[in-house]
C-alpha positions as CSV (number, residue, x, y, z in Angstrom):
1,X,0.2,0.2,0.1
2,X,0.9,3.3,-0.9
3,X,1.2,6.3,1.2
4,X,-1.7,8.1,0.0
5,X,-3.6,4.7,0.5
6,X,-3.1,4.6,3.8
7,X,-3.9,8.4,4.1
8,X,-7.2,7.9,2.6
9,X,-7.7,4.6,4.6
10,X,-6.9,6.8,8.0
11,X,-9.5,9.4,6.7
12,X,-12.1,6.8,6.1
13,X,-11.1,5.4,9.4
14,X,-11.5,8.6,11.3
15,X,-14.9,9.6,9.1
16,X,-16.3,5.9,10.4
17,X,-15.4,6.9,14.3
18,X,-17.0,10.4,13.9
19,X,-19.8,8.8,12.2
20,X,-20.3,6.1,15.1
21,X,-19.8,8.9,17.9
22,X,-22.4,10.9,16.0
23,X,-25.0,8.0,15.9
24,X,-24.4,7.1,19.6
25,X,-24.8,10.7,20.5
26,X,-28.0,10.9,18.6
27,X,-29.2,7.4,20.6
28,X,-28.5,9.2,23.7
29,X,-30.4,12.0,22.7
30,X,-33.1,9.9,21.6
31,X,-33.3,8.0,25.0
32,X,-33.0,11.6,26.9
33,X,-36.2,12.7,24.7
34,X,-38.1,9.7,25.3
35,X,-37.6,9.8,28.8
36,X,-38.8,13.5,28.6
37,X,-41.9,12.8,26.6
38,X,-42.4,9.9,29.0
39,X,-42.1,12.1,31.9
40,X,-44.2,15.1,30.3
41,X,-46.9,12.4,29.6
42,X,-47.1,11.1,33.2
43,X,-47.1,14.7,34.2
44,X,-50.1,15.7,31.9
45,X,-52.0,12.3,32.9
46,X,-51.4,13.0,36.7
47,X,-52.9,16.7,36.2
48,X,-55.2,16.5,33.5
49,X,-57.1,13.4,35.0
50,X,-58.2,15.1,38.2
51,X,-59.1,18.2,36.2
52,X,-61.3,15.7,33.5
53,X,-62.8,14.3,37.0
54,X,-63.6,17.6,38.4
55,X,-65.3,18.6,35.0
56,X,-67.1,15.4,35.1
57,X,-68.5,15.7,38.5
58,X,-69.2,19.7,37.6
59,X,-71.3,19.0,35.0
60,X,-73.2,16.0,36.7
61,X,-73.7,18.5,39.4
62,X,-74.9,21.2,36.9
63,X,-77.2,18.9,35.2
64,X,-78.7,17.7,38.6
65,X,-79.1,21.6,39.6
66,X,-80.9,22.0,36.2
67,X,-83.4,19.0,36.7
68,X,-84.1,20.3,40.3
69,X,-84.5,23.9,39.3
70,X,-86.9,22.5,36.3
71,X,-89.0,20.1,38.9
72,X,-89.0,23.3,41.2
73,X,-90.3,25.5,38.5
74,X,-92.8,22.6,37.8
75,X,-93.7,22.7,41.3
76,X,-94.2,26.5,41.9
77,X,-96.3,26.6,38.6
78,X,-98.7,23.8,40.2
79,X,-98.8,25.9,43.3
80,X,-99.5,29.2,41.4
81,X,-102.3,27.5,39.4
82,X,-103.9,25.8,42.2
83,X,-103.8,29.3,44.1
84,X,-105.4,31.2,41.1
85,X,-108.2,28.7,40.9
86,X,-108.3,29.2,44.8
87,X,-108.8,32.8,44.3
88,X,-110.8,32.5,41.3
89,X,-113.3,30.6,43.7
90,X,-113.1,32.5,46.4
91,X,-113.6,35.7,44.4
92,X,-116.8,34.2,42.9
93,X,-117.9,32.9,46.1
94,X,-117.4,36.6,47.6
95,X,-119.2,38.3,44.8
96,X,-122.1,36.0,44.8
97,X,-122.3,36.9,48.9
98,X,-122.4,40.5,48.2
99,X,-124.3,40.5,45.1
100,X,-127.0,38.3,46.0
101,X,-128.1,40.1,49.5
102,X,-127.7,43.4,47.1
103,X,-129.8,42.3,44.4
104,X,-132.3,41.3,47.2
105,X,-131.9,44.9,49.0
106,X,-132.3,46.7,45.9
107,X,-135.8,44.4,45.1
108,X,-136.8,45.2,48.5
109,X,-135.7,49.1,48.0
110,X,-137.4,49.2,44.7
111,X,-140.6,47.7,45.9
112,X,-140.6,50.3,48.9
113,X,-140.1,53.0,46.2
114,X,-143.0,51.8,43.9
115,X,-145.4,51.5,47.3
116,X,-144.1,55.2,48.4
117,X,-144.7,56.4,44.8
118,X,-148.2,54.9,44.4
119,X,-149.2,56.7,47.7
120,X,-147.6,59.7,46.6
121,X,-149.4,59.8,43.3
122,X,-152.8,58.7,45.1
123,X,-152.5,61.4,47.4
124,X,-151.8,63.8,44.1
125,X,-154.6,62.6,42.7
126,X,-156.9,63.2,45.6
127,X,-155.7,66.6,45.7
128,X,-156.3,67.2,42.2
129,X,-159.5,65.9,42.6
130,X,-159.9,68.5,45.6
131,X,-158.4,71.6,44.1
132,X,-160.8,72.1,41.1
133,X,-163.8,71.8,43.3
134,X,-162.4,74.7,45.7
135,X,-161.7,76.9,42.4
136,X,-164.9,75.8,41.4
137,X,-166.5,76.9,44.5
138,X,-164.4,80.0,44.8
139,X,-165.9,80.8,41.1
140,X,-169.6,80.2,42.4
141,X,-169.0,82.6,45.1
142,X,-168.0,85.1,42.5
143,X,-170.7,84.7,40.4
144,X,-173.5,87.1,41.0
145,X,-176.8,85.8,39.7
């Protein structure tokens, strides 16, 4: 072998050693990166799982609260409906209680007024009948004849 051949063989050997060192460094960097990714995944898993559990519990509590609110709204609607029905019945009974005797009282008052009007008309008619006779008597006394 010649000197140039040995030189090239040395360069090739050196290049192979450099490539091997770079490959070993890449392998160590890959292992280190894999460990960091694993640690990150573990950390995310530890932090996200409780958060997801809390969100799940929160959403179930919100659904429960919405269900309770809907039931309370239905109950409130039913109570107000019953209350309005009772108020209507009470007002109708009060109206009948007040207007029934009032109608009877008005009928009695109308009857009494009719009787009074009848007595007045009788009295006035007797006055009218008596009034012309007095005027006639007065006229006869004035008559000379």
